[in-house]
C-alpha positions, 0 to 999 in steps of 0.5 A: 603211735609210741613215745620213745622217751617213755620210761616203760617203752617198750612195755610189750614189744618194740614199735607197739602202738601206745595210744592206750598206755592202760587198757580200757578193758582191764580186767578182761579175763580173756585168756586168749589175750595172753592174760592170766591170773597171778596170785589172784590178780589178773595180769596183762603182762603177755597181752599185746592186743591193745598195742596192735595198731589196727586194734588201737585205731578201731578202739579209739574210733569206736570210743569217739563214736560213743560206743559202749566199752562192752560193745567195743570189747566184742569187736576186739574179741573177734580179732583174737 
C-alpha cells in the first residue's frame, strides 16, 4: 500500500509498501539492513526492509496478534 500524494513518496524506492511510514524497530542497529551511523545518529536512509510488502504484512499481522516487537524483529532479521 502506498500513498502517491505523500510529499515524501517514494522515500526509499518506487512502489514501496508504506504501511509503516516510520519503522517500529528504530533504531535497530542492524547494518545488514543498510542502516549505519552518521555523526553518531543511526540512519535508515538505505534500509528498505520495512517497505517490502512481505515484511510489512508479516509485521502488521504479528502486531495485530499482540506479539512483542522484540519477537517480531527476530522474524524480520531472519529475512535479511
